[in-house]
C-alpha positions, -999 to +999 in steps of 0.1 A: +381+430+897+400+448+922+383+475+938+397+500+914+385+481+883+348+479+905+347+513+911+357+517+873+324+497+865+298+506+887+308+544+873+306+536+840+272+519+847+257+549+866+266+574+840+257+551+813+220+548+825+221+589+834+225+589+796+199+569+788+178+584+812+178+618+796+181+604+764+145+592+773+130+621+788+150+647+755+132+614+733+094+620+751+097+657+752+101+656+713+075+635+709+042+639+728+022+627+693+035+595+693+032+594+727-003+601+737-016+579+705+008+546+724-010+556+758-042+551+741-036+525+721-032+505+748-067+504+755-078+477+724-039+465+721-015+444+745+010+475+759-005+494+725+015+469+705+002+442+677+038+439+664+067+429+691+097+440+673+082+475+669+083+483+701+106+501+722+113+521+754+096+548+764+075+539+735+075+539+693+072+562+673+040+564+650+047+569+616+025+587+594+037+588+560+068+576+538+086+587+505+113+573+489+136+565+523+124+586+547+095+589+570+071+614+588+063+609+626+032+622+640+047+645+654+060+660+619+095+652+617+109+639+594+133+605+593+156+585+570+149+548+572+176+523+583+151+500+590+135+496+554+105+475+573+131+447+585+143+443+547+108+443+536+111+478+524+129+470+497+112+492+470+111+524+497+082+540+509+064+547+475+074+536+439+052+549+409+052+514+392+044+500+418+017+519+425+002+522+395+005+485+394-019+482+432-040+508+419-052+491+383-059+462+400-075+477+424-101+491+395-106+462+380-119+443+417-100+419+444-108+389+463-119+374+427-117+335+438-095+320+410-065+323+394-057+356+379-031+373+354-006+378+380+004+346+396+018+324+365+039+354+359+058+358+394+059+319+396+078+326+362+102+350+374+112+336+405+123+300+394+144+313+360+163+340+389+170+316+416+187+285+405+181+267+433+139+272+421+123+245+400+087+251+411+076+274+439+040+277+455+027+309+476+014+320+509+009+347+530+044+356+547+081+344+559+064+327+588+040+309+570+062+296+544+090+278+563+060+263+583+044+251+549+086+240+541+093+227+575+059+201+573+061+195+535+098+180+545+079+158+574+061+149+549+080+142+525+108+124+543+087+104+568+109+119+596+098+141+622+126+162+635+139+200+627+175+211+634+175+244+639+204+267+656+208+289+689+195+327+682+176+316+647+144+335+636+120+323+612+088+335+620+066+344+648+061+313+662+099+299+650+120+314+673+151+303+683+171+326+707+173+325+747+162+287+743+132+294+721+098+310+726+068+291+746+046+299+714+067+275+691+049+251+665+055+217+684+079+205+659+102+178+675+134+210+677+175+196+678+193+226+683+225+234+670+252+266+674+259+285+642+288+279+623+300+250+646+314+224+616+323+196+644+291+198+666+271+207+637+282+172+619+280+151+652+248+163+657+232+157+618+247+123+621+233+111+658+196+123+649+198+112+611+175+084+610+146+105+627+159+142+610+137+156+583+156+185+577+178+214+584+164+248+580+186+275+582+193+314+567+231+319+546+231+351+572+210+354+603+190+380+601+173+386+634+203+365+651+224+398+645+234+398+608+257+372+611+270+351+579+275+315+575+310+299+572+315+287+530+329+253+546+299+258+575+275+258+545+292+224+527+292+210+552+260+212+561+250+206+522+268+172+525+260+158+559+221+163+547+227+145+515+244+115+537+211+109+562+185+117+533+177+151+553+164+177+533+182+214+534+162+241+539+175+275+532+157+305+546+156+336+525+130+359+532+158+381+543+185+370+520+173+368+489+179+404+486+219+402+486+219+389+455+201+386+423+206+353+421+192+348+457+217+344+487+222+310+474+228+319+441+255+342+455+276+316+471+268+284+451+246+266+477+219+243+461+194+237+493+164+214+489+141+239+494+138+277+496+111+299+522+110+338+505+083+364+519+087+400+524+103+425+499+091+398+469+054+411+474+060+441+466+053+459+502+019+437+504+023+405+521+037+375+507+060+345+513+064+316+494+083+281+495+096+269+466+126+245+458+130+204+438+105+198+416+100+163+430+093+178+465+071+207+448+050+192+418+032+170+452+016+201+455-002+195+422-037+189+425-040+169+396-020+142+409-029+114+433-023+121+468-020+153+463-012+174+494-037+199+498-021+236+503-050+262+506-051+300+518-076+323+504-052+350+503-022+328+485-030+345+449-041+376+459-040+403+432-024+425+450+002+407+462+007+390+427+012+426+409+026+443+429+055+418+434+058+407+396+060+448+386+084+457+413+102+422+408+106+422+371+106+461+364+121+477+394+146+452+409+175+454+384+202+435+387+224+469+387+201+483+411+200+455+435+241+455+427+245+494+434+223+490+469+246+457+483+275+480+474+263+508+496+255+487+522+292+473+518+308+510+518+285+517+552+299+485+569+337+492+565+332+533+575+311+524+606+337+497+617+369+521+608+349+547+629+349+517+658+379+512+655+394+552+653+377+560+683+383+527+705+351+519+713+343+483+716+323+477+685+317+457+655+291+457+625+284+424+610+267+415+575+270+413+541+257+441+516+227+458+527+222+442+557+245+446+590+242+452+629+260+465+651+270+451+684+287+471+711+315+432+717+349+429+714+355+399+698+352+385+665+313+372+661+307+338+646+269+328+664+247+344+682+264+331+715+287+354+706+267+385+716+248+372+745+268+392+770+264+427+754+252+453+771+224+462+753+221+492+769+243+508+746+219+500+716+191+515+735+216+550+739+222+549+702+188+539+687+172+572+705+201+592+699+199+586+665+165+584+664+169+625+677+191+633+655+165+621+622+179+586+615+157+560+619+171+529+630+161+498+646+165+489+686+186+457+680+213+475+663+201+459+628+206+482+595+187+475+566+189+497+530+164+504+502+168+509+468+165+551+472+193+551+493+222+569+480+259+576+487+248+609+504+220+591+530+255+575+538+278+598+544+254+620+562+244+588+584+281+580+591+291+614+603+263+616+630+271+580+643+308+592+640+296+620+666+275+599+685+313+575+694+325+616+701+297+622+724+296+591+745+337+585+743+334+584+782+305+555+784+308+535+751+326+501+757+367+504+751+389+480+728+416+464+756 
């Protein structure tokens, strides 16, 4: 690097650090009640937190309520919610039909310890809608659903190893960014690179004799909203069948990208699928389903059946809220409209980044997307590892100060109540941010 380039870089870093410090000061002054609640929470919760993804510097806002796609915080500010509970808030923060279903079952009693009137109807609705799900079982989270799918694959195949992808996320103990979490479930994992056709094919063939399953999202959510290339998915389906491994598609997030799920959208038929988040209608939910011959191993009346317990697998709140939302609110038309709004938002933000000459791109599909301040094609999380995350820190706090609730990692998720007016307002504010910080943000080469 030349002396001039080094001096320019140093000056930019100093300006960026100063801008972040000044923005944090304004954020702290604007949110004294949230700051105080956060400090008080540290007495019982490590770092004042019990869900890592909700933390950001200098402290996370404390939200006191929500209506439609709006949130209100402890200091009385209102935000347009572009987080949508990391995709679980598909229906918005209050829906009359779902609320009525929850109130009805609350009035009729809960923790009943028996099958209820909703679980079979929700199961039938899921099987009817998602082409690759012939049978389904419920649990309580996407993490649990993926654990059950992986354990099922190992039990069915008699093999041990699981192939995952660098940067993938399948739950709190199935986290594969930056070499994986020390808290991960103790399966023998083989790590491949997302969208690397040749390298992944070679690994499948190398480990095929002991490979129980390959698990992935059709579009990485936590990994940065990066979509799988069609020929990559085709290769995975063909190669797993050749070696007798199961293909597991994690649709905890992506099932919202099409009425028939992501696998229905792209015409893929995996062996197992995991679900979660929004399908519980705002209540805790997870599910794993797929081929009938695999799932029927869980039939309690069958000899040598797999046992699958869980006190709250069929809890009445998730079953009633889930069935009502899934069948009465999540129409094909409503889902299509929301995903079309997402496509428009992503295209507009990319156009603004291009016009302002900012080195950035917004990846994703439909209603899910992620802002990255990098100037290159993004095919896997490896392509964004070198990005300077300070730009996203600045962006997040500035958008919060401007009434737009966004994530610290740049992810955006829409919900059904969003309108074109919400999108237009957001892109105007985003463009103002790009202009305000044009001397600091990275430039295209």
